[in-house]
Biotite code that builds the C-alpha atoms (Angstrom):
import biotite.structure as struc

atoms = struc.array([
    struc.Atom([2.549, -84.189, -26.196], chain_id="A", res_id=1, res_name="UNK", atom_name="CA", element="C"),
    struc.Atom([1.160, -86.047, -22.738], chain_id="A", res_id=2, res_name="UNK", atom_name="CA", element="C"),
    struc.Atom([3.669, -85.834, -21.788], chain_id="A", res_id=3, res_name="UNK", atom_name="CA", element="C"),
    struc.Atom([3.597, -82.188, -21.001], chain_id="A", res_id=4, res_name="UNK", atom_name="CA", element="C"),
    struc.Atom([0.408, -81.873, -20.798], chain_id="A", res_id=5, res_name="UNK", atom_name="CA", element="C"),
    struc.Atom([0.978, -84.369, -17.048], chain_id="A", res_id=6, res_name="UNK", atom_name="CA", element="C"),
    struc.Atom([2.937, -82.182, -16.217], chain_id="A", res_id=7, res_name="UNK", atom_name="CA", element="C"),
    struc.Atom([2.174, -78.580, -16.417], chain_id="A", res_id=8, res_name="UNK", atom_name="CA", element="C"),
    struc.Atom([-1.345, -80.392, -14.426], chain_id="A", res_id=9, res_name="UNK", atom_name="CA", element="C"),
    struc.Atom([1.045, -81.755, -12.032], chain_id="A", res_id=10, res_name="UNK", atom_name="CA", element="C"),
    struc.Atom([2.195, -78.597, -11.464], chain_id="A", res_id=11, res_name="UNK", atom_name="CA", element="C"),
    struc.Atom([-0.651, -76.612, -10.353], chain_id="A", res_id=12, res_name="UNK", atom_name="CA", element="C"),
    struc.Atom([1.169, -73.202, -9.059], chain_id="A", res_id=13, res_name="UNK", atom_name="CA", element="C"),
    struc.Atom([3.619, -73.043, -11.709], chain_id="A", res_id=14, res_name="UNK", atom_name="CA", element="C"),
    struc.Atom([-0.326, -72.000, -13.648], chain_id="A", res_id=15, res_name="UNK", atom_name="CA", element="C"),
    struc.Atom([-2.116, -70.352, -10.754], chain_id="A", res_id=16, res_name="UNK", atom_name="CA", element="C"),
    struc.Atom([-2.209, -66.666, -9.800], chain_id="A", res_id=17, res_name="UNK", atom_name="CA", element="C"),
    struc.Atom([-0.465, -66.145, -6.737], chain_id="A", res_id=18, res_name="UNK", atom_name="CA", element="C"),
    struc.Atom([-3.443, -64.183, -4.877], chain_id="A", res_id=19, res_name="UNK", atom_name="CA", element="C"),
    struc.Atom([-2.465, -62.987, -1.872], chain_id="A", res_id=20, res_name="UNK", atom_name="CA", element="C"),
    struc.Atom([1.066, -62.266, -1.958], chain_id="A", res_id=21, res_name="UNK", atom_name="CA", element="C"),
    struc.Atom([2.264, -59.176, 0.263], chain_id="A", res_id=22, res_name="UNK", atom_name="CA", element="C"),
    struc.Atom([3.332, -55.868, -1.833], chain_id="A", res_id=23, res_name="UNK", atom_name="CA", element="C"),
    struc.Atom([6.165, -54.370, -0.067], chain_id="A", res_id=24, res_name="UNK", atom_name="CA", element="C"),
    struc.Atom([6.284, -53.068, 1.994], chain_id="A", res_id=25, res_name="UNK", atom_name="CA", element="C"),
    struc.Atom([6.264, -48.822, 1.986], chain_id="A", res_id=26, res_name="UNK", atom_name="CA", element="C"),
    struc.Atom([8.100, -46.937, 4.136], chain_id="A", res_id=27, res_name="UNK", atom_name="CA", element="C"),
    struc.Atom([6.732, -43.464, 5.770], chain_id="A", res_id=28, res_name="UNK", atom_name="CA", element="C"),
    struc.Atom([8.564, -41.047, 8.133], chain_id="A", res_id=29, res_name="UNK", atom_name="CA", element="C"),
    struc.Atom([8.487, -41.303, 11.318], chain_id="A", res_id=30, res_name="UNK", atom_name="CA", element="C"),
    struc.Atom([8.039, -38.849, 13.958], chain_id="A", res_id=31, res_name="UNK", atom_name="CA", element="C"),
    struc.Atom([11.271, -37.813, 14.857], chain_id="A", res_id=32, res_name="UNK", atom_name="CA", element="C"),
    struc.Atom([11.307, -36.890, 11.350], chain_id="A", res_id=33, res_name="UNK", atom_name="CA", element="C"),
    struc.Atom([8.323, -35.542, 11.406], chain_id="A", res_id=34, res_name="UNK", atom_name="CA", element="C"),
    struc.Atom([8.955, -32.963, 14.688], chain_id="A", res_id=35, res_name="UNK", atom_name="CA", element="C"),
    struc.Atom([12.730, -31.571, 12.909], chain_id="A", res_id=36, res_name="UNK", atom_name="CA", element="C"),
    struc.Atom([11.585, -31.162, 10.403], chain_id="A", res_id=37, res_name="UNK", atom_name="CA", element="C"),
    struc.Atom([8.850, -28.614, 12.204], chain_id="A", res_id=38, res_name="UNK", atom_name="CA", element="C"),
    struc.Atom([12.248, -27.459, 14.011], chain_id="A", res_id=39, res_name="UNK", atom_name="CA", element="C"),
    struc.Atom([13.230, -26.365, 10.498], chain_id="A", res_id=40, res_name="UNK", atom_name="CA", element="C"),
    struc.Atom([10.412, -25.276, 9.845], chain_id="A", res_id=41, res_name="UNK", atom_name="CA", element="C"),
    struc.Atom([9.593, -22.835, 12.245], chain_id="A", res_id=42, res_name="UNK", atom_name="CA", element="C"),
    struc.Atom([13.380, -21.454, 12.975], chain_id="A", res_id=43, res_name="UNK", atom_name="CA", element="C"),
    struc.Atom([12.910, -21.059, 8.956], chain_id="A", res_id=44, res_name="UNK", atom_name="CA", element="C"),
    struc.Atom([9.636, -18.647, 10.153], chain_id="A", res_id=45, res_name="UNK", atom_name="CA", element="C"),
    struc.Atom([10.830, -17.540, 13.067], chain_id="A", res_id=46, res_name="UNK", atom_name="CA", element="C"),
    struc.Atom([14.355, -15.581, 10.899], chain_id="A", res_id=47, res_name="UNK", atom_name="CA", element="C"),
    struc.Atom([11.976, -14.896, 7.916], chain_id="A", res_id=48, res_name="UNK", atom_name="CA", element="C"),
    struc.Atom([8.521, -13.317, 8.820], chain_id="A", res_id=49, res_name="UNK", atom_name="CA", element="C"),
    struc.Atom([10.289, -10.145, 10.231], chain_id="A", res_id=50, res_name="UNK", atom_name="CA", element="C"),
    struc.Atom([11.991, -8.917, 7.210], chain_id="A", res_id=51, res_name="UNK", atom_name="CA", element="C"),
    struc.Atom([9.056, -10.092, 5.445], chain_id="A", res_id=52, res_name="UNK", atom_name="CA", element="C"),
    struc.Atom([6.886, -7.896, 6.911], chain_id="A", res_id=53, res_name="UNK", atom_name="CA", element="C"),
    struc.Atom([9.250, -5.006, 6.791], chain_id="A", res_id=54, res_name="UNK", atom_name="CA", element="C"),
    struc.Atom([8.538, -5.554, 3.356], chain_id="A", res_id=55, res_name="UNK", atom_name="CA", element="C"),
    struc.Atom([4.917, -5.879, 2.855], chain_id="A", res_id=56, res_name="UNK", atom_name="CA", element="C"),
    struc.Atom([5.355, -1.812, 5.135], chain_id="A", res_id=57, res_name="UNK", atom_name="CA", element="C"),
    struc.Atom([8.272, -0.222, 3.529], chain_id="A", res_id=58, res_name="UNK", atom_name="CA", element="C"),
    struc.Atom([5.406, -1.979, 0.227], chain_id="A", res_id=59, res_name="UNK", atom_name="CA", element="C"),
    struc.Atom([2.895, -0.023, 1.465], chain_id="A", res_id=60, res_name="UNK", atom_name="CA", element="C"),
    struc.Atom([4.395, 3.507, 2.160], chain_id="A", res_id=61, res_name="UNK", atom_name="CA", element="C"),
    struc.Atom([5.868, 3.704, -1.130], chain_id="A", res_id=62, res_name="UNK", atom_name="CA", element="C"),
    struc.Atom([3.113, 2.845, -2.494], chain_id="A", res_id=63, res_name="UNK", atom_name="CA", element="C"),
    struc.Atom([1.175, 5.785, -0.350], chain_id="A", res_id=64, res_name="UNK", atom_name="CA", element="C"),
    struc.Atom([3.704, 8.628, -1.423], chain_id="A", res_id=65, res_name="UNK", atom_name="CA", element="C"),
    struc.Atom([2.811, 7.639, -5.094], chain_id="A", res_id=66, res_name="UNK", atom_name="CA", element="C"),
    struc.Atom([-0.672, 8.078, -4.101], chain_id="A", res_id=67, res_name="UNK", atom_name="CA", element="C"),
    struc.Atom([-0.036, 11.420, -2.527], chain_id="A", res_id=68, res_name="UNK", atom_name="CA", element="C"),
    struc.Atom([2.140, 12.165, -5.639], chain_id="A", res_id=69, res_name="UNK", atom_name="CA", element="C"),
    struc.Atom([-0.783, 10.882, -8.483], chain_id="A", res_id=70, res_name="UNK", atom_name="CA", element="C"),
    struc.Atom([-3.515, 13.645, -5.885], chain_id="A", res_id=71, res_name="UNK", atom_name="CA", element="C"),
    struc.Atom([-0.821, 16.731, -6.316], chain_id="A", res_id=72, res_name="UNK", atom_name="CA", element="C"),
    struc.Atom([-0.230, 16.434, -10.070], chain_id="A", res_id=73, res_name="UNK", atom_name="CA", element="C"),
    struc.Atom([-4.109, 15.982, -10.622], chain_id="A", res_id=74, res_name="UNK", atom_name="CA", element="C"),
    struc.Atom([-5.616, 19.167, -8.761], chain_id="A", res_id=75, res_name="UNK", atom_name="CA", element="C"),
    struc.Atom([-2.836, 20.760, -10.084], chain_id="A", res_id=76, res_name="UNK", atom_name="CA", element="C"),
    struc.Atom([-3.137, 19.677, -13.999], chain_id="A", res_id=77, res_name="UNK", atom_name="CA", element="C"),
    struc.Atom([-6.507, 20.018, -14.872], chain_id="A", res_id=78, res_name="UNK", atom_name="CA", element="C"),
    struc.Atom([-6.557, 23.137, -12.932], chain_id="A", res_id=79, res_name="UNK", atom_name="CA", element="C"),
    struc.Atom([-5.332, 24.126, -15.283], chain_id="A", res_id=80, res_name="UNK", atom_name="CA", element="C"),
    struc.Atom([-7.291, 22.832, -17.450], chain_id="A", res_id=81, res_name="UNK", atom_name="CA", element="C"),
    struc.Atom([-10.582, 23.549, -17.436], chain_id="A", res_id=82, res_name="UNK", atom_name="CA", element="C"),
    struc.Atom([-9.403, 26.843, -16.280], chain_id="A", res_id=83, res_name="UNK", atom_name="CA", element="C"),
    struc.Atom([-10.880, 27.161, -12.667], chain_id="A", res_id=84, res_name="UNK", atom_name="CA", element="C"),
    struc.Atom([-9.937, 25.954, -9.092], chain_id="A", res_id=85, res_name="UNK", atom_name="CA", element="C"),
    struc.Atom([-9.198, 22.620, -8.335], chain_id="A", res_id=86, res_name="UNK", atom_name="CA", element="C"),
    struc.Atom([-8.818, 20.745, -4.300], chain_id="A", res_id=87, res_name="UNK", atom_name="CA", element="C"),
    struc.Atom([-7.657, 18.249, -2.757], chain_id="A", res_id=88, res_name="UNK", atom_name="CA", element="C"),
    struc.Atom([-8.586, 16.785, 0.473], chain_id="A", res_id=89, res_name="UNK", atom_name="CA", element="C"),
    struc.Atom([-8.896, 13.894, 2.874], chain_id="A", res_id=90, res_name="UNK", atom_name="CA", element="C"),
    struc.Atom([-11.868, 12.258, 3.257], chain_id="A", res_id=91, res_name="UNK", atom_name="CA", element="C"),
    struc.Atom([-11.986, 8.498, 4.762], chain_id="A", res_id=92, res_name="UNK", atom_name="CA", element="C"),
    struc.Atom([-15.421, 8.013, 2.758], chain_id="A", res_id=93, res_name="UNK", atom_name="CA", element="C"),
    struc.Atom([-13.861, 8.558, -1.053], chain_id="A", res_id=94, res_name="UNK", atom_name="CA", element="C"),
    struc.Atom([-17.514, 10.616, -0.669], chain_id="A", res_id=95, res_name="UNK", atom_name="CA", element="C"),
    struc.Atom([-17.211, 14.118, 1.648], chain_id="A", res_id=96, res_name="UNK", atom_name="CA", element="C"),
    struc.Atom([-13.687, 16.509, 2.820], chain_id="A", res_id=97, res_name="UNK", atom_name="CA", element="C"),
    struc.Atom([-14.513, 14.700, 6.518], chain_id="A", res_id=98, res_name="UNK", atom_name="CA", element="C"),
    struc.Atom([-11.289, 14.219, 7.919], chain_id="A", res_id=99, res_name="UNK", atom_name="CA", element="C"),
    struc.Atom([-7.146, 16.218, 8.087], chain_id="A", res_id=100, res_name="UNK", atom_name="CA", element="C"),
    struc.Atom([-6.336, 11.808, 7.907], chain_id="A", res_id=101, res_name="UNK", atom_name="CA", element="C"),
    struc.Atom([-4.823, 11.743, 5.150], chain_id="A", res_id=102, res_name="UNK", atom_name="CA", element="C"),
    struc.Atom([-4.471, 8.302, 5.536], chain_id="A", res_id=103, res_name="UNK", atom_name="CA", element="C"),
    struc.Atom([-8.372, 7.799, 5.311], chain_id="A", res_id=104, res_name="UNK", atom_name="CA", element="C"),
    struc.Atom([-8.573, 9.039, 1.414], chain_id="A", res_id=105, res_name="UNK", atom_name="CA", element="C"),
    struc.Atom([-8.451, 11.585, -0.639], chain_id="A", res_id=106, res_name="UNK", atom_name="CA", element="C"),
    struc.Atom([-9.920, 12.945, -3.557], chain_id="A", res_id=107, res_name="UNK", atom_name="CA", element="C"),
    struc.Atom([-9.654, 15.950, -6.656], chain_id="A", res_id=108, res_name="UNK", atom_name="CA", element="C"),
    struc.Atom([-12.430, 18.074, -6.683], chain_id="A", res_id=109, res_name="UNK", atom_name="CA", element="C"),
    struc.Atom([-13.081, 21.305, -9.000], chain_id="A", res_id=110, res_name="UNK", atom_name="CA", element="C"),
    struc.Atom([-14.187, 23.465, -6.440], chain_id="A", res_id=111, res_name="UNK", atom_name="CA", element="C"),
    struc.Atom([-16.574, 26.470, -8.071], chain_id="A", res_id=112, res_name="UNK", atom_name="CA", element="C"),
    struc.Atom([-19.143, 26.700, -5.873], chain_id="A", res_id=113, res_name="UNK", atom_name="CA", element="C"),
    struc.Atom([-21.511, 24.786, -8.759], chain_id="A", res_id=114, res_name="UNK", atom_name="CA", element="C"),
    struc.Atom([-24.982, 24.513, -6.984], chain_id="A", res_id=115, res_name="UNK", atom_name="CA", element="C"),
    struc.Atom([-27.175, 25.390, -4.374], chain_id="A", res_id=116, res_name="UNK", atom_name="CA", element="C"),
    struc.Atom([-25.298, 25.044, -1.555], chain_id="A", res_id=117, res_name="UNK", atom_name="CA", element="C"),
    struc.Atom([-22.136, 25.133, -3.370], chain_id="A", res_id=118, res_name="UNK", atom_name="CA", element="C"),
    struc.Atom([-19.299, 27.655, -2.720], chain_id="A", res_id=119, res_name="UNK", atom_name="CA", element="C"),
    struc.Atom([-15.675, 27.981, -4.688], chain_id="A", res_id=120, res_name="UNK", atom_name="CA", element="C"),
    struc.Atom([-12.491, 27.823, -3.412], chain_id="A", res_id=121, res_name="UNK", atom_name="CA", element="C"),
    struc.Atom([-13.414, 26.804, 0.125], chain_id="A", res_id=122, res_name="UNK", atom_name="CA", element="C"),
    struc.Atom([-11.456, 22.969, -0.207], chain_id="A", res_id=123, res_name="UNK", atom_name="CA", element="C"),
    struc.Atom([-15.073, 21.268, 0.817], chain_id="A", res_id=124, res_name="UNK", atom_name="CA", element="C"),
    struc.Atom([-17.640, 19.055, -1.755], chain_id="A", res_id=125, res_name="UNK", atom_name="CA", element="C"),
    struc.Atom([-20.219, 21.221, -1.533], chain_id="A", res_id=126, res_name="UNK", atom_name="CA", element="C"),
    struc.Atom([-23.207, 21.482, -4.615], chain_id="A", res_id=127, res_name="UNK", atom_name="CA", element="C"),
    struc.Atom([-23.239, 19.863, -7.504], chain_id="A", res_id=128, res_name="UNK", atom_name="CA", element="C"),
    struc.Atom([-19.306, 20.068, -7.335], chain_id="A", res_id=129, res_name="UNK", atom_name="CA", element="C"),
    struc.Atom([-17.082, 18.387, -10.224], chain_id="A", res_id=130, res_name="UNK", atom_name="CA", element="C"),
    struc.Atom([-15.408, 15.019, -8.541], chain_id="A", res_id=131, res_name="UNK", atom_name="CA", element="C"),
    struc.Atom([-11.982, 14.626, -10.127], chain_id="A", res_id=132, res_name="UNK", atom_name="CA", element="C"),
    struc.Atom([-10.549, 11.582, -8.815], chain_id="A", res_id=133, res_name="UNK", atom_name="CA", element="C"),
    struc.Atom([-10.609, 9.601, -5.992], chain_id="A", res_id=134, res_name="UNK", atom_name="CA", element="C"),
    struc.Atom([-8.324, 7.881, -3.971], chain_id="A", res_id=135, res_name="UNK", atom_name="CA", element="C"),
    struc.Atom([-8.416, 5.258, -1.571], chain_id="A", res_id=136, res_name="UNK", atom_name="CA", element="C"),
    struc.Atom([-7.497, 4.243, 1.767], chain_id="A", res_id=137, res_name="UNK", atom_name="CA", element="C"),
    struc.Atom([-3.433, 3.148, 2.493], chain_id="A", res_id=138, res_name="UNK", atom_name="CA", element="C"),
    struc.Atom([-3.950, 1.437, 4.593], chain_id="A", res_id=139, res_name="UNK", atom_name="CA", element="C"),
    struc.Atom([-2.027, -1.100, 8.015], chain_id="A", res_id=140, res_name="UNK", atom_name="CA", element="C"),
    struc.Atom([-0.093, 1.126, 10.163], chain_id="A", res_id=141, res_name="UNK", atom_name="CA", element="C"),
    struc.Atom([0.470, 3.409, 7.999], chain_id="A", res_id=142, res_name="UNK", atom_name="CA", element="C"),
    struc.Atom([-0.368, 7.461, 9.061], chain_id="A", res_id=143, res_name="UNK", atom_name="CA", element="C"),
    struc.Atom([-0.488, 10.212, 6.615], chain_id="A", res_id=144, res_name="UNK", atom_name="CA", element="C"),
    struc.Atom([-0.596, 13.831, 8.283], chain_id="A", res_id=145, res_name="UNK", atom_name="CA", element="C"),
    struc.Atom([0.046, 17.652, 6.466], chain_id="A", res_id=146, res_name="UNK", atom_name="CA", element="C"),
    struc.Atom([2.608, 20.260, 8.475], chain_id="A", res_id=147, res_name="UNK", atom_name="CA", element="C"),
    struc.Atom([1.718, 24.091, 7.450], chain_id="A", res_id=148, res_name="UNK", atom_name="CA", element="C"),
    struc.Atom([-1.213, 23.597, 5.434], chain_id="A", res_id=149, res_name="UNK", atom_name="CA", element="C"),
    struc.Atom([-3.436, 26.798, 6.656], chain_id="A", res_id=150, res_name="UNK", atom_name="CA", element="C"),
    struc.Atom([-5.902, 24.101, 6.212], chain_id="A", res_id=151, res_name="UNK", atom_name="CA", element="C"),
    struc.Atom([-4.641, 20.466, 8.040], chain_id="A", res_id=152, res_name="UNK", atom_name="CA", element="C"),
    struc.Atom([-7.144, 18.195, 5.403], chain_id="A", res_id=153, res_name="UNK", atom_name="CA", element="C"),
    struc.Atom([-7.285, 20.432, 2.060], chain_id="A", res_id=154, res_name="UNK", atom_name="CA", element="C"),
    struc.Atom([-5.275, 22.291, -0.915], chain_id="A", res_id=155, res_name="UNK", atom_name="CA", element="C"),
    struc.Atom([-6.460, 24.259, -3.741], chain_id="A", res_id=156, res_name="UNK", atom_name="CA", element="C"),
    struc.Atom([-4.760, 24.809, -7.260], chain_id="A", res_id=157, res_name="UNK", atom_name="CA", element="C"),
    struc.Atom([-5.598, 28.123, -9.816], chain_id="A", res_id=158, res_name="UNK", atom_name="CA", element="C"),
    struc.Atom([-5.976, 28.496, -12.807], chain_id="A", res_id=159, res_name="UNK", atom_name="CA", element="C"),
    struc.Atom([-2.358, 28.953, -13.139], chain_id="A", res_id=160, res_name="UNK", atom_name="CA", element="C"),
    struc.Atom([-1.183, 25.624, -11.114], chain_id="A", res_id=161, res_name="UNK", atom_name="CA", element="C"),
    struc.Atom([-0.044, 28.007, -8.231], chain_id="A", res_id=162, res_name="UNK", atom_name="CA", element="C"),
    struc.Atom([-0.768, 26.000, -4.583], chain_id="A", res_id=163, res_name="UNK", atom_name="CA", element="C"),
    struc.Atom([-3.453, 27.598, -1.728], chain_id="A", res_id=164, res_name="UNK", atom_name="CA", element="C"),
    struc.Atom([-0.057, 27.462, 0.277], chain_id="A", res_id=165, res_name="UNK", atom_name="CA", element="C"),
    struc.Atom([3.241, 25.607, 1.075], chain_id="A", res_id=166, res_name="UNK", atom_name="CA", element="C"),
    struc.Atom([3.372, 22.539, 3.284], chain_id="A", res_id=167, res_name="UNK", atom_name="CA", element="C"),
    struc.Atom([4.992, 18.570, 3.455], chain_id="A", res_id=168, res_name="UNK", atom_name="CA", element="C"),
    struc.Atom([2.742, 15.798, 3.977], chain_id="A", res_id=169, res_name="UNK", atom_name="CA", element="C"),
    struc.Atom([4.388, 12.823, 6.103], chain_id="A", res_id=170, res_name="UNK", atom_name="CA", element="C"),
    struc.Atom([4.211, 9.335, 6.008], chain_id="A", res_id=171, res_name="UNK", atom_name="CA", element="C"),
    struc.Atom([5.511, 7.505, 8.765], chain_id="A", res_id=172, res_name="UNK", atom_name="CA", element="C"),
    struc.Atom([4.449, 3.767, 9.121], chain_id="A", res_id=173, res_name="UNK", atom_name="CA", element="C"),
    struc.Atom([3.887, 1.957, 13.141], chain_id="A", res_id=174, res_name="UNK", atom_name="CA", element="C"),
    struc.Atom([5.416, 5.865, 14.090], chain_id="A", res_id=175, res_name="UNK", atom_name="CA", element="C"),
    struc.Atom([9.145, 5.592, 13.321], chain_id="A", res_id=176, res_name="UNK", atom_name="CA", element="C"),
    struc.Atom([10.288, 9.110, 11.823], chain_id="A", res_id=177, res_name="UNK", atom_name="CA", element="C"),
    struc.Atom([13.114, 7.152, 11.328], chain_id="A", res_id=178, res_name="UNK", atom_name="CA", element="C"),
    struc.Atom([11.389, 5.505, 8.502], chain_id="A", res_id=179, res_name="UNK", atom_name="CA", element="C"),
    struc.Atom([9.513, 8.178, 6.945], chain_id="A", res_id=180, res_name="UNK", atom_name="CA", element="C"),
    struc.Atom([8.939, 10.271, 4.078], chain_id="A", res_id=181, res_name="UNK", atom_name="CA", element="C"),
    struc.Atom([7.253, 13.574, 2.740], chain_id="A", res_id=182, res_name="UNK", atom_name="CA", element="C"),
    struc.Atom([5.744, 15.033, 0.204], chain_id="A", res_id=183, res_name="UNK", atom_name="CA", element="C"),
    struc.Atom([7.201, 18.977, -0.134], chain_id="A", res_id=184, res_name="UNK", atom_name="CA", element="C"),
    struc.Atom([4.330, 20.895, -1.751], chain_id="A", res_id=185, res_name="UNK", atom_name="CA", element="C"),
    struc.Atom([5.765, 25.127, -3.222], chain_id="A", res_id=186, res_name="UNK", atom_name="CA", element="C"),
    struc.Atom([3.582, 27.673, -3.630], chain_id="A", res_id=187, res_name="UNK", atom_name="CA", element="C"),
    struc.Atom([4.145, 26.707, -7.156], chain_id="A", res_id=188, res_name="UNK", atom_name="CA", element="C"),
    struc.Atom([2.040, 23.763, -7.258], chain_id="A", res_id=189, res_name="UNK", atom_name="CA", element="C"),
    struc.Atom([5.057, 21.849, -7.859], chain_id="A", res_id=190, res_name="UNK", atom_name="CA", element="C"),
    struc.Atom([5.683, 18.452, -5.364], chain_id="A", res_id=191, res_name="UNK", atom_name="CA", element="C"),
    struc.Atom([8.837, 16.880, -4.810], chain_id="A", res_id=192, res_name="UNK", atom_name="CA", element="C"),
    struc.Atom([10.247, 13.833, -1.962], chain_id="A", res_id=193, res_name="UNK", atom_name="CA", element="C"),
    struc.Atom([11.548, 15.512, 0.815], chain_id="A", res_id=194, res_name="UNK", atom_name="CA", element="C"),
    struc.Atom([15.375, 14.683, 1.149], chain_id="A", res_id=195, res_name="UNK", atom_name="CA", element="C"),
    struc.Atom([17.874, 14.377, 3.987], chain_id="A", res_id=196, res_name="UNK", atom_name="CA", element="C"),
    struc.Atom([20.480, 18.254, 2.465], chain_id="A", res_id=197, res_name="UNK", atom_name="CA", element="C"),
    struc.Atom([22.540, 18.304, 5.545], chain_id="A", res_id=198, res_name="UNK", atom_name="CA", element="C"),
    struc.Atom([22.815, 14.245, 6.096], chain_id="A", res_id=199, res_name="UNK", atom_name="CA", element="C"),
    struc.Atom([22.339, 13.761, 8.821], chain_id="A", res_id=200, res_name="UNK", atom_name="CA", element="C"),
    struc.Atom([19.696, 11.024, 9.097], chain_id="A", res_id=201, res_name="UNK", atom_name="CA", element="C"),
    struc.Atom([16.462, 13.814, 9.682], chain_id="A", res_id=202, res_name="UNK", atom_name="CA", element="C"),
    struc.Atom([14.740, 14.523, 6.382], chain_id="A", res_id=203, res_name="UNK", atom_name="CA", element="C"),
    struc.Atom([14.378, 18.529, 5.782], chain_id="A", res_id=204, res_name="UNK", atom_name="CA", element="C"),
    struc.Atom([11.189, 20.827, 5.190], chain_id="A", res_id=205, res_name="UNK", atom_name="CA", element="C"),
    struc.Atom([12.287, 23.903, 2.564], chain_id="A", res_id=206, res_name="UNK", atom_name="CA", element="C"),
    struc.Atom([13.098, 25.819, 5.386], chain_id="A", res_id=207, res_name="UNK", atom_name="CA", element="C"),
    struc.Atom([15.846, 23.732, 6.176], chain_id="A", res_id=208, res_name="UNK", atom_name="CA", element="C"),
    struc.Atom([12.973, 22.671, 9.201], chain_id="A", res_id=209, res_name="UNK", atom_name="CA", element="C"),
    struc.Atom([14.096, 19.151, 10.625], chain_id="A", res_id=210, res_name="UNK", atom_name="CA", element="C"),
    struc.Atom([11.057, 16.704, 10.348], chain_id="A", res_id=211, res_name="UNK", atom_name="CA", element="C"),
    struc.Atom([11.953, 15.189, 13.095], chain_id="A", res_id=212, res_name="UNK", atom_name="CA", element="C"),
    struc.Atom([8.594, 13.080, 14.723], chain_id="A", res_id=213, res_name="UNK", atom_name="CA", element="C"),
    struc.Atom([5.297, 12.010, 13.191], chain_id="A", res_id=214, res_name="UNK", atom_name="CA", element="C"),
    struc.Atom([2.490, 14.182, 13.150], chain_id="A", res_id=215, res_name="UNK", atom_name="CA", element="C"),
])
């Protein structure tokens, strides 16, 4: 036993922890590797950027198109339900009918002339006329303008759901007519999506007139 203890004392390195031993070196990225990685990311971003922005633009236009259908169908159905005139107008402040630019937003309201200063069937919010629905601005570079409406910024529906006017709401992104879409409203109050009836790459009105330019 004495011999075993003596051997342990004579070899302290075997018993004492080794302090200060260096841990294995962790290898990082070299400058060249980082530059190559950044170059690859830049190339991918340049290729995918335009298509991504185009997708956003198309989604925004699709959403705005749905909003126009919602506006017209709501105005028509409420006119029938309430048995009175209901109008829709473009509005940049979501309070008054103050613009012809439908992309700025819109209002649907009971156009019955209620209250002091109210004027019935005029396509404007006045007096204490009841607000039914408010639509927000479309955003982006989208424009929504009317064609052939007597009042470029308003349309009304009577208690039978008939429209006061016929016309088209044209939606354009970046002023590009080749990518336009449109909602056609007829006198019966029905709204439909404009199509390329003669298959020449241009949308057509009900009477065959081509929507060849953005309003």
